[in-house]
C-alpha positions as CSV (number, residue, x, y, z in Angstrom):
1,M,122.3,72.9,94.7
2,N,119.5,75.2,95.8
3,A,120.2,78.3,97.7
4,H,117.6,80.3,99.5
5,V,118.2,84.0,99.2
6,S,116.2,86.3,101.4
7,V,116.0,90.0,100.8
8,V,115.5,92.2,103.9
9,P,114.3,95.7,103.2
10,D,116.7,98.4,104.2
11,E,115.1,99.8,107.4
12,S,117.8,102.5,107.8
13,P,119.0,103.7,104.5
14,D,122.6,104.9,104.3
15,L,121.9,108.4,103.0
16,T,125.6,109.3,103.0
17,A,126.2,106.7,100.2
18,Q,123.9,108.6,97.9
19,G,124.9,111.9,96.3
20,G,123.2,115.1,95.5
21,A,119.5,115.1,94.6
22,S,119.3,111.4,95.4
23,A,120.4,111.9,98.9
24,A,118.0,114.8,99.4
25,W,115.1,112.7,98.1
26,L,116.0,109.8,100.4
27,K,116.4,112.1,103.3
28,A,113.0,113.7,102.7
29,L,111.4,110.2,102.4
30,D,113.1,109.2,105.6
31,R,111.6,112.2,107.4
32,L,108.2,111.4,105.9
33,E,108.4,107.8,107.1
34,R,109.0,109.1,110.6
35,F,106.4,111.9,110.6
36,T,103.8,110.6,113.0
37,A,101.3,113.5,113.1
38,A,98.9,111.8,110.7
39,D,99.0,108.4,112.4
40,P,95.7,108.6,114.2
41,A,94.0,109.5,110.9
42,I,95.9,106.8,109.0
43,R,94.9,104.1,111.6
44,T,91.3,105.2,111.4
45,L,91.3,105.1,107.6
46,Q,93.1,101.8,107.5
47,R,90.5,100.3,109.9
48,G,87.7,101.7,107.9
49,I,89.0,100.3,104.6
50,R,89.6,96.9,106.2
51,S,86.1,96.8,107.6
52,L,84.4,97.4,104.3
53,P,82.2,94.4,103.4
54,L,84.0,93.8,100.0
55,G,83.9,90.0,100.2
56,A,85.6,88.4,97.2
57,A,86.1,91.9,95.6
58,R,88.8,92.5,98.3
59,D,90.8,89.4,97.0
60,L,90.5,90.8,93.4
61,L,91.6,94.3,94.5
62,R,94.5,92.8,96.4
63,G,95.5,90.6,93.4
64,R,95.2,87.3,95.1
65,P,94.2,85.5,91.9
66,L,97.4,86.8,90.3
67,G,99.6,86.0,93.3
68,H,100.8,89.6,93.5
69,P,99.3,93.1,94.0
70,V,97.2,94.3,91.1
71,H,97.6,98.0,91.8
72,P,100.9,98.4,90.0
73,V,99.3,96.7,87.0
74,L,96.2,98.9,87.0
75,V,98.1,102.2,87.3
76,Q,99.6,101.5,83.9
77,V,96.4,102.6,82.2
78,P,96.1,106.1,83.5
79,T,99.9,106.6,83.6
80,G,100.4,105.3,80.1
81,C,97.5,107.2,78.7
82,W,98.6,110.5,80.3
83,L,102.2,110.1,79.2
84,S,101.1,109.3,75.6
85,A,98.8,112.3,75.7
86,A,101.8,114.5,76.6
87,V,103.7,113.2,73.6
88,L,100.7,113.8,71.3
89,D,100.3,117.3,72.8
90,I,103.6,118.3,71.3
91,T,102.6,117.3,67.8
92,P,100.1,119.5,66.0
93,T,98.1,116.5,64.6
94,G,97.9,114.5,67.8
95,R,95.9,116.9,70.0
96,G,92.5,115.4,69.4
97,A,93.8,111.9,70.3
98,S,95.4,113.3,73.4
99,T,92.0,114.4,74.6
100,V,90.7,110.8,74.2
101,L,93.7,109.4,76.1
102,I,93.2,111.8,79.0
103,G,89.5,110.6,79.2
104,V,90.6,107.0,79.1
105,G,93.2,107.7,81.8
106,L,90.6,109.3,84.0
107,A,88.3,106.2,83.5
108,G,91.2,104.0,84.6
109,I,91.7,105.8,87.9
110,A,88.9,104.2,89.9
111,P,90.1,100.6,89.7
112,A,93.7,101.6,90.3
113,A,92.8,103.7,93.3
114,L,90.5,101.1,94.8
115,A,93.3,98.5,94.5
116,G,95.8,100.9,95.9
117,W,93.6,101.7,98.9
118,A,93.0,97.9,99.6
119,D,96.7,97.3,99.7
120,W,97.5,100.5,101.6
121,A,95.1,99.5,104.4
122,E,97.5,96.6,105.3
123,L,100.7,98.6,105.3
124,P,102.8,99.3,108.5
125,P,102.8,102.9,109.7
126,D,106.1,104.1,108.0
127,Q,105.0,102.8,104.6
128,A,101.4,104.0,105.2
129,R,102.6,107.5,105.7
130,V,104.4,107.6,102.4
131,G,101.5,105.8,100.8
132,L,99.1,108.5,102.0
133,V,101.2,111.2,100.4
134,H,101.4,109.1,97.3
135,A,97.6,109.0,97.2
136,V,97.4,112.8,97.7
137,A,99.8,113.3,94.7
138,N,97.7,111.0,92.6
139,A,94.5,112.8,93.6
140,A,96.1,116.1,92.6
141,A,97.1,114.5,89.2
142,T,93.5,113.3,88.7
143,A,92.2,116.8,89.4
144,C,94.6,118.4,87.0
145,Y,93.6,115.9,84.3
146,A,89.9,116.5,84.9
147,V,90.4,120.2,84.5
148,S,92.5,119.6,81.4
149,L,89.8,117.4,79.9
150,S,87.1,120.0,80.7
151,A,89.2,122.8,79.2
152,R,89.9,120.8,76.0
153,L,86.3,119.9,75.6
154,R,85.4,123.5,75.8
155,G,87.9,124.4,73.1
156,H,90.6,125.8,75.4
157,G,93.5,123.6,74.1
158,A,96.4,125.6,75.5
159,K,94.8,125.7,79.0
160,G,94.2,122.0,78.7
161,R,97.8,121.3,77.8
162,L,99.1,123.3,80.7
163,W,96.8,121.4,83.2
164,S,98.1,118.2,81.7
165,L,101.7,119.2,82.3
166,G,100.8,119.9,86.0
167,G,99.0,116.5,86.1
168,L,102.0,114.7,84.7
169,A,104.3,116.3,87.3
170,A,102.0,115.1,90.0
171,V,101.8,111.6,88.5
172,A,105.6,111.5,88.5
173,A,105.8,112.6,92.1
174,G,103.1,110.1,93.1
175,G,104.8,107.3,91.1
176,A,108.2,108.0,92.8
177,L,106.5,107.8,96.2
178,G,104.7,104.6,95.3
179,G,107.8,103.1,93.9
180,H,109.6,103.9,97.1
181,V,107.0,102.0,99.1
182,A,106.7,99.1,96.8
183,Y,110.3,98.6,95.8
184,R,112.8,100.3,98.1
185,R,110.9,99.2,101.2
186,A,109.8,95.9,99.6
187,A,106.2,96.5,100.7
188,V,104.1,93.5,100.0
189,P,101.0,93.6,102.2
190,A,100.0,90.4,104.0
191,R,98.0,88.2,101.7
């Protein structure tokens, strides 16, 4: 016997069922989803991205050959590299390797960001608002890691490690926002 189960995203989360920090986080996200001040800029950006003459590259960026978005796959490169760099930073012998991992993570940002923007351009307003803040957090992370790499290459390891910690915090915030859009709101842009 085949049963069809459909999952409907929770459009109005029950914030009272959550406790403590979880409730505060969900309440903040709920406010962000309803914050319309940036909507004119969001609509303009989305139209601009959709109008780019990307041809078949758009399908690749959106993950059509895979049958699902490719952005979550691509973000594993910078996130994994940067998390691994943080682990190596706390070991005295791993610091040279962490510099390499930070560089590889920075190199992996462009494809992940391009795929993310291609998906974001198709999101409805409430998800696009959270997605824009997700992108800002990730831009902040990228800036922190670029400064970290520069400091490390100039021999300022302690400064580089501090910038990496800031970058990791921004990656965590960006990932939480992206996870909210992708999983809690079940965002799957039109294919």
